[in-house]
C-alpha positions as CSV (number, residue, x, y, z in Angstrom):
1,M,-70.4,86.4,-62.6
2,R,-68.0,88.4,-60.5
3,E,-64.3,87.7,-60.5
4,P,-62.5,87.6,-57.1
5,S,-60.3,90.5,-56.6
6,P,-56.6,90.0,-56.1
7,Q,-56.8,91.0,-52.5
8,S,-59.5,88.5,-51.6
9,S,-57.5,85.7,-53.3
10,R,-54.4,86.5,-51.3
11,L,-56.5,86.5,-48.1
12,A,-57.9,83.1,-49.0
13,L,-54.5,81.6,-49.7
14,G,-53.0,83.0,-46.5
15,G,-55.9,81.6,-44.5
16,G,-55.5,78.1,-46.0
17,L,-51.8,78.1,-45.4
18,A,-52.3,79.2,-41.7
19,A,-54.9,76.4,-41.2
20,A,-52.5,73.8,-42.7
21,I,-49.7,74.9,-40.4
22,A,-52.0,74.8,-37.4
23,V,-53.2,71.3,-38.2
24,G,-49.6,70.1,-38.7
25,T,-48.4,71.5,-35.4
26,A,-51.3,70.0,-33.5
27,G,-50.6,66.6,-35.1
28,F,-46.9,66.8,-34.1
29,L,-47.8,67.7,-30.5
30,L,-50.4,64.9,-30.3
31,G,-47.8,62.4,-31.7
32,R,-45.3,63.3,-29.1
33,E,-47.8,62.9,-26.3
34,S,-48.8,59.4,-27.6
35,V,-45.3,58.0,-27.5
36,P,-44.8,56.1,-24.2
37,P,-42.0,57.5,-22.0
38,S,-38.7,55.6,-22.2
39,V,-38.0,53.2,-19.3
40,P,-34.5,53.5,-17.8
41,I,-32.5,50.3,-18.1
42,A,-30.9,49.2,-14.9
43,T,-27.2,48.4,-15.2
44,V,-25.9,45.2,-13.4
45,A,-22.4,45.4,-12.0
46,P,-20.3,42.5,-13.3
47,K,-19.6,39.7,-10.8
48,T,-16.2,39.7,-9.3
49,F,-14.5,36.4,-8.6
50,T,-11.9,36.1,-5.9
51,P,-9.1,33.7,-6.9
52,V,-8.4,30.8,-4.5
53,P,-4.8,30.9,-3.5
54,S,-2.8,27.8,-4.4
55,P,-0.9,25.9,-1.7
56,Q,2.3,27.6,-0.8
57,P,5.6,25.6,-0.8
58,A,5.9,26.3,2.9
59,E,2.6,24.5,3.5
60,A,3.6,21.5,1.5
61,A,6.9,21.2,3.3
62,T,5.2,20.8,6.7
63,R,3.2,17.7,5.6
64,V,4.4,14.5,7.2
65,L,6.0,12.1,4.7
66,G,4.4,8.7,4.6
67,R,5.6,5.3,3.3
68,A,4.7,6.1,-0.3
69,D,6.5,9.5,-0.1
70,L,9.7,7.9,1.2
71,L,9.6,5.3,-1.6
72,A,9.2,8.0,-4.2
73,I,12.1,10.0,-2.9
74,A,14.3,6.9,-2.8
75,D,13.3,6.0,-6.4
76,I,14.3,9.5,-7.6
77,A,17.6,9.2,-5.8
78,A,18.3,5.7,-7.1
79,D,17.6,6.8,-10.7
80,A,19.8,9.9,-10.4
81,F,22.6,7.8,-8.9
82,A,22.4,5.1,-11.6
83,S,22.4,7.8,-14.3
84,G,25.3,9.6,-12.9
85,K,23.3,12.8,-12.4
86,A,23.3,15.3,-9.5
87,V,20.9,14.7,-6.7
88,P,17.5,16.3,-7.6
89,A,16.1,19.1,-5.5
90,D,13.1,16.9,-4.6
91,V,15.5,14.7,-2.7
92,S,17.9,17.2,-1.2
93,S,15.1,19.4,0.1
94,A,13.5,16.5,2.0
95,A,16.2,16.6,4.7
96,G,14.7,17.7,7.9
97,R,11.2,16.7,7.0
98,Q,9.0,14.7,9.4
99,F,8.1,11.2,8.4
100,D,5.8,8.4,9.6
101,L,6.9,5.0,8.1
102,V,5.0,1.8,8.5
103,L,6.7,-1.6,7.9
104,P,4.2,-4.5,7.8
105,F,5.6,-7.9,8.8
106,G,4.4,-11.3,9.8
107,C,2.0,-11.3,6.9
108,A,2.4,-15.1,6.2
109,G,1.4,-16.0,9.8
110,P,3.3,-16.8,13.0
111,N,6.9,-17.9,12.9
112,D,9.9,-18.0,15.2
113,P,10.8,-14.4,15.9
114,T,14.4,-15.4,16.6
115,A,14.7,-16.8,13.1
116,T,13.9,-13.6,11.3
117,A,14.4,-9.9,11.8
118,M,10.7,-9.4,12.3
119,G,8.1,-11.9,13.4
120,W,5.5,-13.0,15.9
121,Q,4.4,-16.1,17.7
122,Y,1.3,-17.0,19.8
123,D,1.0,-19.8,22.3
124,A,-2.7,-20.6,22.6
125,G,-2.0,-22.9,25.5
126,T,-0.6,-20.2,27.7
127,G,-2.1,-17.2,25.9
128,T,1.3,-15.7,25.3
129,L,1.9,-13.3,22.4
130,R,5.5,-12.5,21.4
131,V,6.2,-9.9,18.7
132,S,9.7,-8.6,17.9
133,A,11.6,-6.5,15.4
134,T,15.4,-6.7,15.4
135,P,17.4,-3.8,13.9
136,V,20.1,-4.5,11.3
137,I,23.6,-3.2,12.1
138,W,25.6,-2.2,9.1
139,D,29.4,-1.9,9.1
140,A,30.9,1.6,8.6
141,T,32.0,0.6,5.1
142,D,28.7,-0.7,3.8
143,W,27.2,2.7,2.9
144,H,30.4,4.8,2.7
145,V,28.9,7.6,4.8
146,R,31.4,9.6,6.8
147,Q,30.8,11.7,9.9
148,G,33.7,14.0,10.3
149,N,36.9,12.1,9.5
150,E,35.5,8.6,10.2
151,A,33.2,6.2,8.4
152,A,29.9,6.0,10.1
153,P,28.2,2.7,11.1
154,A,24.4,2.5,10.7
155,T,21.5,0.8,12.5
156,G,18.0,0.4,11.1
157,F,15.6,-1.7,9.1
158,W,15.2,-3.0,5.6
159,I,12.0,-1.6,4.1
160,N,10.2,-4.7,2.9
161,R,8.3,-4.7,-0.4
162,P,9.8,-1.3,-1.5
163,W,7.8,-1.5,-4.7
164,S,4.5,-1.0,-2.8
165,G,3.4,2.1,-0.9
166,D,0.6,0.1,0.9
167,E,1.0,0.1,4.6
168,R,-0.7,-3.2,5.1
169,C,0.2,-6.8,4.3
170,P,-0.5,-7.7,0.7
171,V,-3.5,-9.8,-0.3
172,R,-2.5,-13.4,-0.4
173,I,-2.6,-14.9,-3.8
174,G,-2.6,-18.7,-4.1
175,E,-2.0,-21.1,-1.3
176,A,-0.7,-19.7,2.0
177,A,2.6,-21.0,3.4
178,P,2.3,-23.7,6.1
179,T,2.4,-22.4,9.6
180,G,5.9,-22.0,11.0
181,T,7.5,-21.7,7.6
182,V,10.4,-19.2,7.6
183,P,10.1,-16.8,4.7
184,V,13.1,-16.6,2.5
185,T,14.4,-13.1,1.8
186,L,15.6,-12.9,-1.8
187,P,18.4,-10.6,-2.9
188,G,15.8,-7.9,-3.3
189,Q,16.6,-5.9,-0.2
190,T,17.3,-2.7,-2.0
191,L,16.0,0.0,0.4
192,A,16.7,0.6,4.1
193,I,16.1,3.3,6.7
194,A,18.8,3.8,9.3
195,T,20.5,6.1,11.8
196,F,24.2,6.8,11.3
197,G,27.0,7.2,13.8
198,A,28.2,5.4,16.9
199,N,25.5,7.1,19.0
200,G,22.7,6.3,16.5
201,A,22.1,2.7,17.4
202,L,18.4,3.4,18.2
203,G,19.4,3.2,21.9
204,H,19.1,-0.6,21.6
205,E,22.6,-1.6,20.6
206,G,21.1,-4.0,18.1
207,R,18.7,-5.6,20.6
208,A,15.2,-6.4,19.3
209,F,12.2,-4.2,19.9
210,E,10.2,-6.9,21.5
211,T,6.9,-7.2,23.5
212,V,5.6,-10.3,25.3
213,Q,2.0,-10.1,26.5
214,R,-0.7,-12.4,27.9
215,V,-3.8,-12.2,25.8
216,P,-6.8,-14.6,25.7
217,K,-6.9,-14.5,21.9
218,I,-5.1,-12.8,19.0
219,D,-6.2,-11.6,15.6
220,G,-3.1,-11.9,13.4
221,S,-4.9,-12.0,10.1
222,L,-3.2,-8.8,8.9
223,G,0.2,-9.5,10.5
224,F,1.7,-6.7,12.5
225,S,3.2,-3.3,11.8
226,L,6.4,-1.6,12.9
227,R,5.7,2.2,12.9
228,I,8.8,4.5,12.9
229,T,8.4,8.3,13.3
230,G,11.1,11.0,13.2
231,R,12.7,13.3,10.7
232,L,15.0,12.8,7.7
233,N,18.7,13.4,8.2
234,R,21.5,14.1,5.7
235,A,23.5,11.0,4.8
236,V,25.7,12.9,2.5
237,S,25.9,16.5,1.3
238,G,23.4,15.7,-1.5
239,G,20.5,14.8,0.8
240,P,18.9,12.1,3.0
241,V,19.4,9.2,0.6
242,R,22.6,7.3,0.0
243,C,22.9,4.7,-2.8
244,V,25.6,2.2,-3.7
245,Q,26.2,-0.4,-6.4
246,P,28.6,-2.9,-4.8
247,V,28.6,-5.4,-7.7
248,S,28.2,-3.6,-11.0
249,V,26.2,-0.9,-12.9
250,E,23.8,-3.7,-14.0
251,Q,22.7,-4.1,-10.4
252,R,19.8,-2.1,-9.1
253,P,21.1,0.5,-6.7
254,I,20.8,-0.3,-3.0
255,C,19.8,2.8,-1.0
256,V,19.4,3.9,2.5
257,I,17.3,6.7,3.9
258,A,19.2,8.5,6.7
259,A,16.9,9.3,9.6
260,I,16.7,10.5,13.1
261,M,14.2,8.2,14.7
262,D,12.1,9.6,17.6
263,E,9.7,6.7,18.3
264,V,9.1,3.1,17.4
265,R,5.8,1.3,17.8
266,I,4.5,-2.2,17.2
267,E,0.8,-2.2,16.2
268,N,-1.8,-4.7,15.3
269,P,-3.5,-3.4,12.1
270,A,-6.4,-5.8,12.5
271,T,-7.5,-4.3,15.8
272,G,-5.8,-0.9,15.7
273,V,-4.2,-1.6,19.0
274,T,-0.6,-0.3,19.8
275,L,1.1,-3.2,21.6
276,A,4.3,-1.3,22.6
277,T,6.0,2.0,22.2
278,W,9.7,3.0,22.5
279,T,11.0,6.5,22.6
280,V,14.3,6.8,20.9
281,G,16.8,9.4,22.0
282,R,17.3,12.1,19.5
283,S,20.8,12.8,18.3
284,S,21.9,15.7,16.1
């Protein structure tokens, strides 16, 4: 048997190695071709949120103050006065603000308008309706408000039920008072609205805001309303509310809201009808 020569052995080994390299290279190339191409991932831009601007103080200052707003301002002023504190900014900054105040009256039914500051009466026989609201005149020393070098008198109205911001008559609880009964005003008149000064008598010199009309029928189930519109004035340097305690510190402060009244109306809340309107002269 012939032994392979060294040269033929080297040739055989070299050929096997070359074949192995060729097979490996082909497998690598086939593997690369079999891998699926990568899919680009789309990037989504993050959502942007536009902040909603909060109401500016200037916008809030233009809102017309209603009954509940005026009662809240008066309560803050009364608390500060009773506590011996300075007038809060919420009170002093209210000077000059427009207001729309509703005073419900005649809730218990018809009565003699001449016997009370506010009332109404209806004569079914003649079909005559009479509704009136008489301003209160306070002496110059009642509120201790000075205009210039003199104490200023005041003319205005007591705000009935100052513990409630409701603009309508309260719901009757229990038995209603007999027709014609004059309601008794307890010593709870603690809040008023008034104009100050000799020229601030609402242009009526204390006379009643009264309307007499012929109507075939009347719905007085919700009483009537006295609506006063205007702007708050400064009673003192601290703002539009002036409080006093004429008896003692144990007494609830009695306060007045200083106002320049532009218009006074008598309305029937049951029908939404305005019975009469008076334009009040504006004074500075």
